[in-house]
FIKE-528422 format. One record per residue (C-alpha): z, x negated, y negated; residue in one letter. Coordinates in steps of 0.001 Angstrom, whole numbers, plus 500000, padded with zeros to 6 digits. Each point is the difference from the previous one (the first is absolute). Layout:
! FIKE-528422
ZXYA...
END
This chain:
! FIKE-528422
825092264461910180M497427497346500909L501362497740497270R503527500434501388Q498757499245503540L498240496823498823I503109498891498127R502185500599503072D497574498004502171C500021497122497536V503801500002499953I500117500061503817D497532497088500121W502065497984497510L503193500593501975I498250499033503250L498584496864498329S503409498963498727I501651500606503347L497315498233502009S499936497088497558G503766499754500114S499979500063503792A497483497179500083S501870497947497409A503282500529501762Q498724499037503446A502337497028499653V503569501227499652R503155497957500431L502440502908499669M500321503547501266S497944502762498406T503208501704498887E501281496900498224K496680499315498311E499718503611498864T503460499805498440A499206496744498213L496681501266498681R501745503115498698A502105497773497749S496951498332498426L499607501135496388P496773501025498354E498426496925498398I497553500270497118D497696497329501440D497365501510502347P499184496616501579N503621499327500952I500408503579501236T496955499548502244E501249496665501332R503438501435500803I498351502808501990A498246497311502098D503073497779500301A502143498947502941L503667500775499284L502888497830501189Y503680499282499484T502212497150501156D500353501883503276E496268499798500761E499425496541498476I503319498187500583P500602497449497213P499454496677501752A499798496394498905F498685496852501652Q502259497131500925F499721496705501815Q502128500094503169P502227497025500785L499277497792503003H502408497118500416G500422499722496248G496395498971499353T498431503422499387G497072501725501659A496420499503498818P499553503772499606Y501753503045498560T501213503217501568V501047503296498404F503525501331499532A501351503194498486H501331499567496481R503529501020501044H500197497612502949T503105497776500136S499429496810501918F503503498550499971N503611500592498991D499365498651496519L497307502639499560D502289502740501171R502648498795497545A497437500298497215G500109496298499112Q496475499068501050F497145502453500319T496289500164499674N498770500637496464G498649503420500921N503556501336499982R500692498881496452E498936500951496478F497217500134498887P498280500485503385W502395502406501727R498772503239498405T497021501299498058P500200498703496449G502471501827497811G502085501765502660I502265497133501045D502904501766498207R498827503509500857A499554499801503787E502553502669500913K498365502544497703Y496373499707501005C497459499261502693D496329499108500231E496901500263502151F496639498274499714R496311500386500722F496919497834500439I496358500961499530S497302497527501007L496500500097498498P497215501368502178R496640498571500942K496802502046499704K500352501150503602D503510501335499329G501837497221501844S502719497958498315Y499746496694498295W502901498585502021P503010497890499187I499149496527501349V502581497866501814V499878496263500611Y502217497036500849R500758497294497481D502624497471498957R502950501403498073L502378498273497593D502282497364501446R503736500657499782S501737497596497625T503496500878501223S499591498772503585V497872497264501522N497205502042501541M496236499564499911P497893502698498317A499347502673502632P496882502005500707T500539503619498988G498227503280499434Y498248501027496815K497946503057499165W497835501063497085I499139503497498799Y496375500804499128P499066500696496403N500527503684499292G503149500348502122T502529502383498453V503670499643500912I502559502385498576G503740500463499881E501561503425499450V503563499934498653L502114503086500702V503477500960498805M502691501880501917N501422503121498325F503093501965500943N497861502917501221D498980497891503003G496428499443498815Y498243496844498895K498040499954496746Y497332497454499146T500570498223496694Y497418497193500129E496822498994501835V498884496359499906R496461498912500775I498505496583500669R496230499719500438E498400496797501303R497428498493497683E498141496713500374P502616497284499464N502897502348499160D501719503382500320W499705502643497291N503171502000499369V500772503552498942D503195502037499724V500039503806499871F502955501913498516R500637503552498767P500584498606496482F498752496657498773T501872499907496672T503358501177498682A498139502233497528E498319501907502844Q503318500637501741L501631500998496702G497255502551499357H500441501421503516F503763500354499522L499502501719496665S497442502400501472Q502471501007502703H502959500642497719G501937496740500312N499853499029496326E503175497931500141S498698497717502776A496663499727498211S501682499022496730A502231497456501767E497028498487501796L497807499708496900L502629498947497478A499175496661498351A502071497279501598K500058496348500903S499310499138503616L502287497421501501R498510497105501907R501003499320503590Q499066497279502452R499267500477503689L499781496838502092A500622498842503561D502656497399500781R497878497401501744H499842496568498342P496225500372499717T499660503443498487R497770502464501800A500500502664497323F501300499612496456D499089502642497407V501621501306496823T499188503542498869S501182502788497760G502226502706501512I499560503673499094D502596502209501801P499014503633500514L502129502819498557P501703502516502265E497443502521501258I500708502898502359S498901499625503603G497803503105499855D498167498696496939L499484496597501636I498528501667503097K497678501990497759L498989496807498191A499175498280503288L497991502894501427T498168501391496947T496592498650499136G498290496836501188P501374496470499973F498154497782497521S499280496289499858S502624497908498220A497990496790500393A500241497888496880G502242502493498191T503427499521498459T502613502644500719W501795499392496729R500303497541497142T503436499788498414G500675499818496275S500713496297500535N496558499413501518G501302499624503579V497828501827502554T500717501719503307A497210500630502506D501918502722501865A503167502054499481P503286499112501661T502756502208501364N503603498878499516E501534503212501340R501040500711503582E497697502965500535E496232500274500377A497976500175496813N496332499349499300L500667496758501904V502844499197502413P503246498341498872P499627496243499637G496195500073499927Y498651496741498546N496259500594499616A500167498993496345T500193496375501190F496774500286501992L497555500823497251G497066502352500448N497207497532500678D498793497480502568R501859497122498304T503366501585500720G499133500685503633C498826496442500583V503507498781499112N501167501005503480C496882500612502064H498800496420499592K502849499001502334H498420501386503178T499940497258502662L502109497630497903R502658498185502023H503474500968498824V500946496346499512S497739500046496933A502714502019498264F503154498419501422Q500692496996502198N502506501428502435R500232500831503676D497727502982499971W496656500538501552Y496688501788500055G497314501169497621Y499944502836497517I498334502852501881R496465501244499508G496752498306499047S497413500197497225D502581501237497508G501102503062502028I503518500166501479F500105503332501797S497011499999502348F499230497764502961H497660500333503012P502555498815502598I500824502001503134E503658501151499626P500864498753503500S499065496504498790S502755500086497369I503089498267501345G503655500548499254T501155496487500770G497667498995502806E496424498763499946E497260502421500981R496230499575500318P498229501153496838V497419502717500524R498063502179497590M500668503728499864R497776501816502470R499456503199497957E498845498051496964L497698497737501993V498418502886501917E499396501884496743A498229496982498516G502652499594497293M500996496491501135V497721497230501265E500192496288500680A498384498145497106Y496406498998500625D498062498503497071P496761501419501438D501377503554499927Q502346499893497014H498147498861496864P501730498303497100S498708502786497749S502535502301501691M502679497453500874Y500419497854496908A503077497917499374R502705501553497832A500883497102497727K503693500853499662A500598500071503761Y499850497471502816D497328501668502089N496928497774499994R497682500708502890L499284497113502330L496676498295499263P497325500921502527Q500108496544501598S503774500121500375A499754503491501453Y497517498806502613R502076496965500993L503568501209499575S500459501361503502G502719502359498761Y500033503243501925T501357503392499017I501081502397502704Q499278503683499818G496280500025499158F
END
């Protein structure tokens, strides 16, 4: 009886600890409790305790909470302003925009959607999370924001403007959860992507219910679908396919093997996506064909949901940091670097991350200029600060070599005179 009482007390203490820790970690919330609860319910079990712990401490967001916004240089008498402002990705500034002839690059492949879902948008959705490292006192190592010169447009005669850049501290974890719509009205997670900031770079991981065709084939066989298992595992050549954007200077151009999935019943797919933990696919190959061609992920050429949504192109992304850099290195690049035409603005994000920014949503224009301010909730929580070399050491804020995010030298910081509102 005493043993049972002690065990019950320990369980109660653990539950209280989890709840109190969660409440503290979630003191910053950008969405309603109901919405966050629903999103967290769709998170799969992941067989990495560190990532599981970081997700529990993470701030969740979607495009609704962090509107996708890019910087652009507003026009003033045809000469251009010396600064940038923020606009929503879907903003149309003129009739040519609305006719689809000239747009900002954030509305085009490969920057419009998360990698791999550009042909699968109507079948799936996504949400994201960010977890910042903590100091010894429990406070955050913040994202640091500063003003600096951006690239000069080569398509119009404008000087290089001063814009906004931010850098994530080493140890930051940013994740993307990809969910698929089924005909039962529910969304099922089929992939979780992780990027973790290291000195000079981002490490990458991808978690899936099956990391190889052999694993999926074994699952299908175990659950009575021998025909699908045999079709999946039969020796065959993989055809090569190329995925590239249409800009004169290519932003994305990759050739990969294609491995279409066999027909699998919806109930069995749901079971596959909800049974057991997701495992890391980093550095793995989904399948090697009899002709030596490899695929890093399966594809779905049918019209219904499968292990991945129809049109899913993750096989072109690879499962390592090299593949991710192909696109993420474009943050803060001016679109004229890819095509010399009448379009405008910079690829959204900073420091190799597209989806997150510290900007107050009311500062994001839809055709008009607005003062740029930092987001109050993030500043008050200590998650975002103005860069100060005395407070933000290079050991935590090192340059990521693949991205244009060098911190201002201390002397330039002292003399620049650039101000940032919202701190």
